[in-house]
N, C-alpha and C positions, 0 to 999 in steps of 0.2 A: 397731301398736296393734290390739288385738282388741276390738271393741265389738259386743255382741249387740243386735239390734234386732227389734222386732215390726213396725214400719211405717216406711216412709221418707216423711218429710214434705216438702212443697215448701219450698224454700229460696230466698230472694231474693238478689240480687246475687251469683249463682254460688256460694252457700254450700251445703255439704253438711251434713246433719243426721242424727244417729243418735238414735233415741228408743226407750226401753225402758219398758214399763209393768210394774211389779212389784206383786203382790197385797199387800194390807195384812195385817198380822199380827193374829191373832184376839185375843190376850190379852197386853198391852193393845193396843187398836187403833192401828195406825200410829205406833209409838213413835218413828220417825224425825221425826215432826212436832213432838216436844216439846222440841226444842233451841232454839226461838225463841218466847219468851213475848211476845204482842202487848202493846203499850202503848196504853192508851186514856185520854186525859186528860179528866176530867169535873170541871172547876173549879166549886167551890161546891156540889157535890152529895155528899151523904153516903151511905154504904152503909146500906140499910135494916136495922135490927136491932131486933126487938120486945123490949119490956122483959122480959117473962116469959111462959112458956107459959100459965100460969093466967090472966094478964091478957088475953092474946090470946083465950083460949077464952071468957072472960066477955064480951069485946067482940064476939064473933061471928066471930073470925078462924078460917080453916080452912087447914090445911097442904096444900101442893101440891108434889110432888116432880117435878123435871125432869131429863132427861138429853139428850145430843146424840150423834148418830152421823154418820159420814162418808157412809154409804150405808144403804139400807133394811135390808139384812141384816147390817150391820156391828155391832160391839160398841160399847157406850157409851165415849166418850172420857173418860179419867180425869184429864186435866190440860190446862192451856193454854186453857181456855174463858173467855170473858168474857160474863156474863149481864147484860142490862138489861131492866127491866120498866117499861112506860109505861101511863098511863091512855090510853084510846083517844080521848078528847075533847081537842082542842087547848085550851090556856089562853089568857089574854088576849093573850099575845105571839105567838099563832099556832103555838106549838110544843107537842108532846106532853109533858105533865109526867112527869118521871122519878120512879118510885116506889121502885125497889130496884135494886141491883147486886150481883154476886157474881163471884168468880174461882175457877178450879180445874176440877173435873170436874162431877159431878152436883150439883144445888143444890136446896134445899128452902126455900120461901118461905111466909110466913103472910099470907093476904089475906082480906078480907071477900068475901062472895059478889058476883059481878059479872064484867064482861068486862075483859080486859087484853090488851095487846100485849107479847109476849115476843120479844126479839131475843137471839140467841146468836152470838158471833163466835169464829172460830178462825183466827188470822192474818188474811189478806185474805179469807177465806171467811166468809159469814154468812147467816142466814136469820131471818125474822120470822114469827111465827104469832099469831093471835088465840086466847086461852085463856079459857074460861069456868069460873068457880068456882061450883058450885051451892050453893043455900042448904041443901038437905037431901040425904041420900043420900051414897054414897061419892064421894070426890074422885079421879078417875082420874089416874094418873101420866101425864106428858106426855113423849113422846120426839120430839125435833126432828131431822129428817134434813137435814144440811147440803148433801148432794149435792156433796161436795167431794173433792179429791185434793191431791196435792203435786207440785211441780215442782222438780227439782234440775238446775242448768245447769252446763255446763263448755264448754271450747273447746280446740281444738288449732290449730297452725299447719302448713299443708301437710297431709300425710297423717297424721302422728302425732307432731309435735314438741310437747312440753309447753310451755304458756305459763305463766310465773310468775303466781301468783294476784294479786299486787299490780298487774299490768298489765291485768287483766281486770275489766270491769264489765258488768252486764246491766241492761236496762230492760224492763219487761213492760207491754204495752199491750193494750187490747181489740182484737179482730179486726175489729170493725165500725168504719167511718169515718163521721164526721158533719162535714159541711162540709170534707171533705178531711183531717180530723184524727182520730186515735185517742185515746181517753181513757187517761191514764197510770194504771196499776194499782200498780206498784212500781218504784222507781228505785234505782240504786247497789247492785244485788244482787250480792253476792260469789259467786264460783264455789263449787260444792259446798254451797251453802246451800239448805235446803228451804224453799220458799215455799208456804204453804197458800192454795189458790185454789178457788173454785167450779168445778165441772166445766164444760168448754167449750173453745173454741179461743182462743188468745192469740197476739199478735204480739210476738216477742222480738227485741230489738236488742242485739247484742254489740259492745262497744268494746274493741279491743286497742290499748293505748297511747293517745296523745292527738292523733294527726294525722288519718289518713284510713282506717285499717283498721277499717271498720264493716260489720257483716253483720246481716241481718235474716232471721227465719224464723218461720213459723206453726207452733205446737205445740199439740196437743190434750191436755188434762188430763182424766182419767177419774175418776169418783167412786170413792173407796175405794182408789185405787192411787197409787203413786209413779211419776211419769214422769221418766225421766232422759234428758236430751238433751245431745249434744255437737255443737257447731257447728264447722265447719272454716273457719278464716280463710285467705284467700289473701293472706298477708302475711309479713313477716319483719322482724327487728330489725337495723338497720344501725348500725355504730359508725364515726364519721367521724374521720379523722386527716389532718393536714397534715404531711408528712414530707419530709426532704431526699433520702432514698433509700428504695427499697422495703424494708419491714420496719424502717425507722428509728423513732426516738423521736418521738412526737407533739409538735408545737410549740404552746406555750401561747399564750393571748390571741389566739385565732383566732375570727373571727366567721363563722358559717356560714349559708348560704341553700340550701334545697332546692327545685328547680324541677321541675315536670312536663315532659313532652315538649312540651306546649302553651305552656310558658313561665310557668305560674302558680306562684306561691310557695306551698308547702304547709307549710314549717317554717323558723323562724329561731332560732338559738341562738348561744351564745358558750362556748368551752371548748376544751381540748386534744383531747379525744376524746368528744364527746357521742354518746349512743345514742338513736336514734329508731326507731319502728315505722312502716313504710310498707306500703301495699297494693301488690300485684303491679303491675309496670309499669316504664316507663323514666323515669329522672330525671337531673338534672344537679346535682352538688354544687359550690357556689361558696364558696371560702374567701378571706377578707380578712384580711391580716396586715401590719402596718406599712406601710400605704398601697399594698400590692400585692394584686392579685387573681389567684387561681388557680382552675381548674375542671376537672371530670372528669365524663364521662357514665358512668352505671352502670345495671344492671338489678336489679330486686328479684324473686327467685324464691320462691314460697311455701314456707315452712318452712326456708329456707336463710339462717340468720343469718350475717352476715359483716362484715369490716372494709372500709371504703371509703377507700383511701389516695389523697390528692391530692398530687402531687409539686410541689416548688418548681421552677420553671422558670428 
C-alpha cells in the first residue's frame, strides 16, 4: 500500500499512523465537508422569520449579512452551516434566549439596533462572536472564522491489508485529559467519513472488531485543510473450526473460548466456524462439543487472516 504523508504522528499501543494534510479547494471551500449535514435539535424554538421587509423597516429593524469561513483566507462556506443568534443577557431560567436560527450557507437577519451573540456550527466545529447592530450608519457584513478543518480516518491490518468497513469504528477525543479522562468529541465514526473539527490535536481510538484490537493515536487537524490518517492495527481475523481431520468440514454446535497466554478469556462464542478479530499475540482456542473438550494453541500475526483448526482427539 502507498500512503503519502507530510508528518508522522505519535501512535499509542504500537500503532503506526499516516497523516496527510490536503489544501482546501477555493471554490466552493472544502467541498468534501458537505457530505454530512449536522443535526441540531432545538425543541420548541422556531426559526426567526420577519413578517415583511416594510414592517421591519418601520419597526427599526436593520439587515445584517453573515458568512463563515474555515480559515482567515478561506472562501465563504456555501452549505452545511447552522446559525443561531442569542440575546447576550440570560433569561429568568439562566439561559441565553434564542432569537433566530438558519441553515445553509451565508445568512441575512433582520434585527433592531443592539448587541447579539452569533454562533455558527459546521459539523463538530463552531465559533461564537458578539455582533453589534448600529442605530445609524452602514451595517457591516460579518465574516466568522471557524478556524476548522476536516479529519478522514481509515485503518489497515499489518502493513497494508484492507479492513472491511463494517468491522471498523473510530472515536475522537480531546487531547487534554481532566481527572485522567478525555472529553468525547465524536463516537462511532465510520471509516472514510469526513468529520469537521476545530483546529487542534485530537486523540483517536480505532476499534477493529469487538474483542481486543484497539489502537490509539494523536492526530493534528489544521484549519482549512483535510487531514487523512490511516492507522495500522497489529491484529488479524481468525476463523475457528473443530474438524475431524485437517481441512475437514467444521462441526456444528461447538462452543468456543479464546484465552490469552496468561489464561484470561477474551472471547466466547457458539458456532461451526465463528470469526473473531484478535490483537497480535499468543492464544489458546478451547472447543466444547457433546461433552468433550478440545484445544489448540495458536499465534496471531498482524495482517495474516487465517483459519484455526482444532482437531478431534
